[in-house]
C-alpha positions as CSV (number, residue, x, y, z in Angstrom):
1,M,92.2,106.1,123.7
2,Y,88.8,107.6,124.5
3,D,85.3,106.1,124.4
4,V,83.6,109.2,122.9
5,A,85.2,112.4,121.4
6,I,82.8,115.2,121.1
7,V,83.6,118.0,118.6
8,G,82.3,121.3,119.7
9,A,81.9,122.8,123.1
10,G,78.6,124.8,122.6
11,V,75.5,124.1,124.5
12,I,74.7,120.9,122.5
13,G,78.2,119.5,123.0
14,A,78.2,120.4,126.5
15,S,74.9,118.7,127.2
16,I,76.0,115.5,125.5
17,F,79.3,115.7,127.5
18,R,77.6,116.0,130.9
19,E,75.2,113.2,130.1
20,L,78.0,111.0,129.1
21,T,80.0,111.5,132.3
22,K,76.9,109.9,134.1
23,Y,78.6,106.6,132.9
24,N,81.9,105.0,133.5
25,L,83.3,106.2,130.2
26,K,86.5,108.1,129.1
27,V,84.9,111.1,127.2
28,I,86.6,114.2,125.7
29,I,85.3,117.4,124.2
30,L,87.4,119.1,121.6
31,E,87.0,122.8,121.0
32,K,88.8,125.0,118.6
33,E,88.3,128.2,120.5
34,S,90.1,129.3,123.8
35,D,86.9,128.7,125.8
36,V,83.6,127.0,125.7
37,A,80.4,128.6,124.5
38,M,82.2,130.8,121.9
39,G,79.8,130.4,118.9
40,T,75.9,130.4,118.9
41,S,75.9,129.6,122.5
42,K,77.1,133.0,123.6
43,A,75.2,135.1,121.0
44,N,71.6,134.3,121.0
45,S,68.2,135.3,122.4
46,A,68.7,133.4,125.7
47,I,65.1,132.0,125.2
48,V,63.8,128.7,126.4
49,H,61.0,128.2,124.0
50,A,57.7,126.5,125.0
51,G,57.5,124.4,121.9
52,Y,54.3,125.5,120.2
53,D,56.0,126.4,117.0
54,P,57.9,123.2,115.6
55,K,55.9,121.0,113.4
56,E,54.2,117.9,115.1
57,G,56.2,114.8,114.9
58,T,59.6,116.4,114.3
59,L,62.7,116.1,116.4
60,M,62.4,119.8,117.1
61,A,59.1,119.5,118.6
62,R,59.8,116.4,120.7
63,Y,63.3,117.8,122.0
64,N,61.9,121.3,122.5
65,V,59.0,120.3,124.8
66,K,61.1,117.7,126.8
67,G,64.0,120.0,127.0
68,N,61.8,122.9,128.3
69,E,60.7,120.7,131.1
70,M,64.2,119.7,132.0
71,F,65.7,123.2,132.1
72,E,64.6,124.4,135.6
73,D,66.0,121.3,137.5
74,I,69.3,121.4,135.7
75,C,69.8,125.1,136.3
76,K,69.1,124.6,140.1
77,E,71.6,121.7,140.1
78,L,74.2,123.9,138.5
79,S,73.6,127.3,140.0
80,V,72.6,128.9,136.7
81,P,70.2,131.7,136.3
82,F,66.8,130.6,134.9
83,K,63.3,132.1,135.1
84,R,60.0,130.8,133.7
85,N,58.6,134.1,132.6
86,G,56.2,132.9,130.0
87,S,55.9,134.2,126.4
88,L,53.4,136.1,124.4
89,I,53.0,135.8,120.6
90,L,51.2,139.0,119.5
91,A,48.6,139.4,116.8
92,F,47.8,142.7,115.0
93,S,45.2,141.6,112.5
94,D,42.7,138.8,111.9
95,E,45.1,137.1,109.7
96,D,47.7,137.1,112.6
97,M,45.0,135.5,114.9
98,N,44.4,132.7,112.4
99,T,48.2,132.1,112.6
100,L,48.1,132.0,116.3
101,K,45.1,129.5,116.4
102,G,47.3,127.2,114.2
103,L,50.2,127.6,116.6
104,Y,47.8,126.8,119.5
105,E,46.6,123.6,117.8
106,N,50.1,122.6,116.9
107,G,51.3,123.4,120.4
108,N,48.6,121.3,121.9
109,K,49.5,118.4,119.5
110,N,53.1,118.8,120.9
111,K,51.8,118.6,124.3
112,V,52.8,122.0,125.4
113,K,51.2,122.8,128.7
114,G,49.0,125.7,129.5
115,L,48.7,127.4,126.1
116,R,45.9,130.0,125.9
117,L,44.6,132.4,123.3
118,L,44.1,135.9,124.8
119,S,41.9,138.8,123.9
120,K,43.3,142.3,123.6
121,E,42.1,143.2,127.1
122,E,43.9,140.2,128.6
123,V,47.2,141.0,126.7
124,F,47.2,144.4,128.3
125,E,46.6,143.0,131.8
126,K,49.7,141.0,131.3
127,E,51.8,143.6,129.3
128,P,50.6,147.2,129.5
129,N,53.4,148.5,127.5
130,V,52.6,146.7,124.2
131,K,51.3,148.7,121.3
132,D,47.5,149.5,121.4
133,T,47.2,148.0,117.9
134,V,47.4,144.5,119.2
135,V,44.3,142.4,118.8
136,G,45.2,139.4,120.7
137,A,48.0,137.0,121.7
138,L,48.9,133.3,122.2
139,Y,50.2,132.9,125.8
140,A,52.7,130.1,126.6
141,P,53.3,130.1,130.4
142,T,56.2,127.4,130.1
143,G,58.3,129.8,128.1
144,G,61.6,130.8,129.9
145,I,64.9,132.9,129.9
146,V,68.3,131.6,130.8
147,G,72.0,132.6,131.0
148,P,73.1,130.6,127.8
149,F,76.9,131.0,128.2
150,E,76.6,130.5,132.0
151,Y,74.6,127.3,131.4
152,T,77.2,126.0,128.7
153,I,80.1,126.7,131.1
154,A,78.3,125.0,134.0
155,L,77.6,121.8,131.9
156,V,81.2,121.4,130.8
157,E,82.6,122.2,134.4
158,N,80.3,119.8,135.9
159,G,81.3,117.1,133.3
160,I,84.9,117.7,134.0
161,D,84.3,117.4,137.8
162,N,82.8,114.0,137.1
163,G,85.8,112.6,135.1
164,G,85.3,114.2,131.7
165,H,88.3,115.7,129.7
166,I,88.4,118.8,127.5
167,R,91.0,120.2,125.0
168,L,90.7,123.9,124.2
169,G,92.4,125.5,121.3
170,A,92.2,122.2,119.5
171,E,90.7,122.5,116.1
172,V,89.9,119.4,114.3
173,E,91.8,119.2,111.0
174,S,91.4,115.5,109.9
175,I,89.5,112.4,110.9
176,K,90.5,108.9,109.8
177,K,89.2,105.5,110.9
178,D,90.5,101.9,111.0
179,N,89.3,100.1,114.0
180,D,88.8,103.4,115.9
181,F,88.8,107.0,114.9
182,K,91.9,109.0,114.7
183,I,91.4,112.8,115.1
184,G,94.1,115.0,114.0
185,L,94.4,118.4,115.7
186,S,95.7,121.8,114.9
187,T,98.2,121.3,117.8
188,G,99.7,118.3,116.0
189,E,98.2,115.8,118.3
190,V,96.1,112.8,117.4
191,V,93.2,111.8,119.6
192,E,91.9,108.3,119.3
193,A,88.1,107.6,120.0
194,K,85.9,104.7,119.5
195,Y,83.0,107.1,118.7
196,I,82.6,110.7,117.5
197,V,79.8,113.1,118.2
198,N,79.8,115.9,115.8
199,A,78.4,119.0,117.5
200,A,80.4,121.6,115.7
201,G,77.6,124.1,115.0
202,V,78.0,126.1,111.8
203,Y,81.1,123.8,111.1
204,A,79.2,120.6,111.4
205,D,79.1,119.8,107.7
206,N,82.9,120.5,107.3
207,I,83.5,117.9,110.2
208,H,81.0,115.5,108.7
209,N,82.7,115.6,105.2
210,M,86.2,114.9,106.6
211,I,85.3,111.2,106.8
212,C,81.5,110.7,105.6
213,K,80.0,111.3,102.3
214,K,78.3,114.7,101.9
215,A,74.9,114.4,103.4
216,Y,73.9,118.0,104.4
217,T,75.0,121.6,104.1
218,I,75.0,124.2,106.9
219,T,74.4,127.9,106.1
220,P,75.1,130.5,108.7
221,R,72.0,132.6,109.4
222,K,73.1,135.9,111.1
223,G,71.0,137.7,113.8
224,E,71.9,141.0,115.2
225,Y,70.6,142.4,118.7
226,Y,70.3,145.2,121.0
227,V,71.0,144.9,124.8
228,M,69.4,147.7,126.8
229,D,70.3,149.1,130.2
230,K,68.5,147.7,133.2
231,D,66.3,150.9,133.5
232,Q,64.5,149.3,130.4
233,G,64.4,145.8,131.8
234,K,61.0,146.2,133.6
235,L,59.4,147.3,130.3
236,M,58.3,143.7,129.7
237,S,57.9,140.9,132.1
238,H,57.3,138.2,129.4
239,T,59.1,137.3,126.1
240,I,57.2,139.1,123.6
241,F,57.2,137.7,119.9
242,Q,55.4,138.8,116.7
243,C,53.9,136.3,114.6
244,P,56.7,134.0,113.1
245,S,57.6,134.1,109.4
246,K,59.5,131.8,107.0
247,L,62.7,133.3,108.2
248,G,62.1,132.5,111.9
249,K,60.5,133.7,115.0
250,G,61.2,137.4,114.2
251,V,62.2,140.2,116.2
252,L,61.5,139.7,120.1
253,V,61.4,142.0,123.0
254,S,62.3,140.3,126.2
255,P,63.7,140.8,129.7
256,T,66.9,138.9,130.4
257,V,67.6,136.9,133.7
258,H,69.9,139.6,134.9
259,G,67.4,142.4,134.4
260,N,68.3,143.9,131.0
261,L,66.1,144.1,127.9
262,I,67.1,142.3,124.7
263,V,65.6,143.4,121.4
264,G,66.2,141.3,118.1
265,P,67.2,139.4,116.1
266,D,67.0,140.2,112.4
267,S,67.5,137.2,110.1
268,H,69.7,137.0,107.0
269,D,71.8,134.1,105.6
270,I,75.5,134.6,104.9
271,E,78.5,132.6,103.6
272,D,81.2,133.6,106.1
273,K,81.0,131.3,109.2
274,E,83.0,133.9,111.3
275,D,81.1,136.9,110.4
276,T,79.5,138.3,113.7
277,S,79.7,142.0,112.7
278,T,76.9,144.3,113.1
279,S,75.6,146.9,110.7
280,R,73.8,150.3,111.0
281,E,71.2,149.1,108.4
282,Q,70.2,145.9,110.1
283,L,70.2,147.4,113.6
284,E,67.9,150.1,112.2
285,F,65.6,147.3,110.9
286,I,65.4,145.7,114.3
287,R,64.6,149.2,115.9
288,E,61.8,149.9,113.3
289,T,60.4,146.4,113.4
290,S,60.3,146.3,117.2
291,Q,58.1,149.5,117.2
292,K,55.2,147.2,116.0
293,T,55.5,145.5,119.5
294,T,56.1,148.6,121.6
295,D,56.9,152.3,121.2
296,K,58.2,152.5,124.7
297,I,61.8,151.3,124.3
298,N,64.2,154.1,124.7
299,F,67.1,153.1,122.4
300,R,69.3,155.7,123.7
301,E,69.7,153.3,126.7
302,S,71.4,150.7,124.4
303,I,74.6,149.4,126.1
304,R,75.7,146.8,123.6
305,N,75.0,145.4,120.1
306,F,76.1,141.9,119.0
307,A,75.5,139.3,116.4
308,G,75.2,135.6,116.4
309,L,75.2,132.9,113.8
310,R,72.5,130.2,113.7
311,A,73.4,126.8,112.0
312,L,70.7,126.4,109.3
313,A,70.8,122.9,107.6
314,D,69.3,122.2,104.2
315,R,66.8,119.9,105.9
316,D,63.5,120.8,107.7
317,D,64.6,119.2,111.0
318,F,67.3,118.7,113.5
319,I,69.9,116.2,112.2
320,V,70.6,113.8,115.2
321,E,71.7,110.3,113.8
322,E,74.4,107.9,113.1
323,A,76.2,108.5,109.7
324,K,74.9,106.0,107.2
325,D,78.4,105.3,105.7
326,V,80.6,105.6,108.8
327,K,79.6,103.5,111.8
328,G,80.2,105.3,115.2
329,F,80.1,108.7,113.8
330,I,77.0,110.7,115.2
331,D,75.8,113.9,113.6
332,V,74.1,116.5,115.8
333,A,73.8,119.2,113.4
334,G,71.4,122.0,112.1
335,M,70.9,123.3,115.7
336,K,69.0,126.4,114.8
337,S,66.2,127.7,117.1
338,P,65.0,125.9,119.5
339,G,68.5,124.4,119.9
340,L,69.2,125.9,123.1
341,S,65.8,124.8,124.5
342,S,66.1,121.3,123.1
343,A,69.8,120.8,124.4
344,P,69.0,118.8,127.6
345,A,66.8,116.4,125.7
346,I,69.2,116.0,122.8
347,G,71.9,115.2,125.4
348,E,69.9,112.2,126.7
349,D,68.9,111.0,123.3
350,V,72.5,111.0,121.8
351,V,73.6,108.7,124.8
352,L,70.9,106.2,123.6
353,I,71.9,106.6,120.1
354,L,75.5,105.8,121.1
355,E,74.3,102.9,123.1
356,K,72.4,101.5,120.1
357,A,75.6,102.0,118.0
358,G,77.5,99.7,120.5
359,L,78.7,102.0,123.4
360,K,78.6,100.0,126.6
361,L,77.1,102.0,129.3
362,K,77.7,101.4,133.0
363,E,76.4,103.9,135.7
364,N,79.0,106.1,137.2
365,K,77.9,105.8,140.9
366,N,80.0,108.6,141.9
367,F,78.4,111.1,139.5
368,N,77.6,114.4,141.3
369,K,75.0,116.4,139.5
370,Y,75.5,119.5,141.6
371,R,77.7,122.5,141.0
372,K,77.8,125.5,143.4
373,Q,78.6,129.0,142.3
374,I,78.2,132.1,144.6
375,H,76.2,135.0,143.3
376,F,76.9,137.5,145.9
377,V,74.2,139.9,145.1
378,E,71.6,137.3,145.7
379,L,72.6,136.5,149.2
380,S,70.8,137.8,152.3
381,A,72.6,140.4,154.5
382,K,73.4,137.8,156.9
383,E,74.7,135.4,154.4
384,K,76.9,138.3,152.9
385,G,78.3,139.1,156.2
386,E,79.3,135.5,157.0
387,L,80.9,135.2,153.6
388,I,82.9,138.2,153.9
389,K,84.1,137.2,157.4
390,E,85.3,134.0,155.9
391,N,86.7,135.6,152.8
392,P,87.2,139.4,152.9
393,K,87.6,139.5,149.0
394,Y,83.8,139.2,148.8
395,G,83.6,142.5,150.7
396,R,85.4,144.4,147.8
397,I,83.0,145.4,144.9
398,I,84.9,145.4,141.6
399,C,82.1,145.9,139.1
400,R,79.8,148.6,140.3
401,C,77.2,148.3,137.5
402,E,76.5,144.5,138.4
403,N,77.8,144.5,142.0
404,I,80.4,141.8,141.2
405,T,82.9,141.2,144.0
406,E,86.6,140.4,143.9
407,G,85.8,136.9,145.5
408,E,83.4,135.9,142.7
409,I,86.1,137.0,140.1
410,V,88.8,135.0,141.8
411,D,86.4,132.1,142.0
412,S,85.8,132.3,138.2
413,I,89.5,132.1,137.6
414,K,90.1,129.3,140.0
415,R,87.1,127.1,139.1
416,T,87.5,123.8,137.3
417,L,87.1,125.4,134.0
418,G,88.6,128.6,135.0
419,A,88.7,131.9,133.0
420,T,91.9,133.0,131.5
421,T,90.7,136.1,129.7
422,L,88.9,139.3,130.4
423,D,85.7,138.1,128.4
424,G,86.1,134.6,130.0
425,V,85.7,136.3,133.4
426,K,82.8,138.4,132.1
427,R,80.9,135.2,130.8
428,R,81.3,133.5,134.2
429,C,80.3,136.3,136.8
430,R,79.4,139.4,134.6
431,P,81.9,142.2,135.4
432,G,81.8,144.4,132.3
433,M,78.1,143.4,131.5
434,G,76.7,146.5,132.9
435,R,76.1,150.1,131.7
436,C,79.7,151.1,131.6
437,Q,80.7,147.9,129.6
438,G,83.9,147.4,131.6
439,G,85.0,151.0,131.5
440,F,85.5,151.0,135.3
441,C,86.1,147.5,136.2
442,G,88.0,146.3,133.1
443,P,91.5,147.4,134.4
444,R,90.8,146.0,138.0
445,V,89.7,142.5,136.5
446,Q,93.1,142.6,134.4
447,E,95.0,143.1,137.6
448,I,93.2,140.2,139.3
449,L,93.8,138.0,136.3
450,S,97.3,139.0,136.3
451,R,97.8,138.3,139.9
452,E,96.0,135.0,140.0
453,L,97.4,133.6,136.8
454,S,101.0,134.7,137.7
455,I,101.5,136.5,134.4
456,P,102.3,140.1,133.4
457,M,99.5,142.5,132.9
458,E,100.5,142.8,129.3
459,D,99.9,139.2,128.7
460,V,96.2,139.3,129.8
461,K,94.0,139.1,126.7
462,L,90.6,140.3,125.9
463,E,89.6,136.9,124.4
464,T,91.3,135.2,121.4
465,K,94.9,134.8,120.6
466,G,96.6,138.2,120.0
467,S,93.7,140.3,121.5
468,Y,96.0,142.0,124.0
469,I,94.8,145.0,125.8
470,L,98.1,146.5,127.0
471,T,101.2,146.9,125.0
472,G,103.5,148.1,127.8
473,H,104.4,151.0,130.1
474,T,104.0,154.4,128.9
475,K,106.5,155.8,131.4
């Protein structure tokens, strides 16, 4: 019997999970995939928005601004990459400038700090590579960039270290309730809990409808992206937006926390909640649209394309509430942008909603908010030498593109929420994220996984069930 069961181990579920482990509770997070951060949380713009865009008085506005303020401290606690690089929203006409003035006024109402309207000359002082057709911009200094999957993994790992539980590969197939909830899993098990938090992303409406009357519908909104090599990463220092439209914040050009450049997304609604394919037509649209921001991107330096799905609800705001017809069932749904930015604040608020619903909260005095992870490339020469002397595996570079050591890869496998697949290692410490996309280091990582997990090389998977890389010996 658990006090709270959370459905979905994306950044929202992970944030709630960690917050709940600050109390003496028995908490479990249920995830249908083989790892955490497998949906929207691994395929997004990696932006921590300032909060000027959401309409005043909405949950989006409140959570975005508060979450933004919380991000830096949490990332320091969890050894997660984060940078407050600021953002610019460009105007190319008088009409655009009027739109930016409206965003400026709305941002001030939302209590976003430091917003300024810039002239053309001021824009070029900050970003000399933007198109010369720009006429001005809105500057938001509190905007940031983060490693979204590293952040989600760290939240869950810290929650487990503080007494939380997790079940991977455990898809929820049914929910019933008498005195407590009985959650039927695809494994045949039944998990019992006093409260349920539904943080299932694009599947949140499916989970809700298993026990509650239909209250909302989730439509997947696909966005495709380019990831550029690091020689393009210094083209921009801020996150650069064009004026937003009804479909969202539009195609952005932004550095990443690891020194690459990301360009995208497009925006189109689809029906298939598993469709993360990319298309030549949509990628060409992104390429052409980005030319309005800058004509300096060398798209021949693209090293990766990907697509992610945003959970678009048929309401104008986030859905964070107890279901009206089923007590103890908490919906946290419709987490489109700025969902990532809002996640820390949502985590705190859901705990309060659970308390109001009857959950007894008693402080966990043994809660440890810190989680340490070694990023070898960031260490000083002295620190590197001392670490190699202590563990020679840190002296062997496996991924040449990202300078990732064997020690870091072994650590990613042996941690509390250790990697069991090639992509799992990739998300935790980045081998395969560089220019060659694992062409050099992939086989070495497979060997390390095989050795550390004590499994044959043929049993090492890329990611999901059946995604085997090797089929056997050729001779």
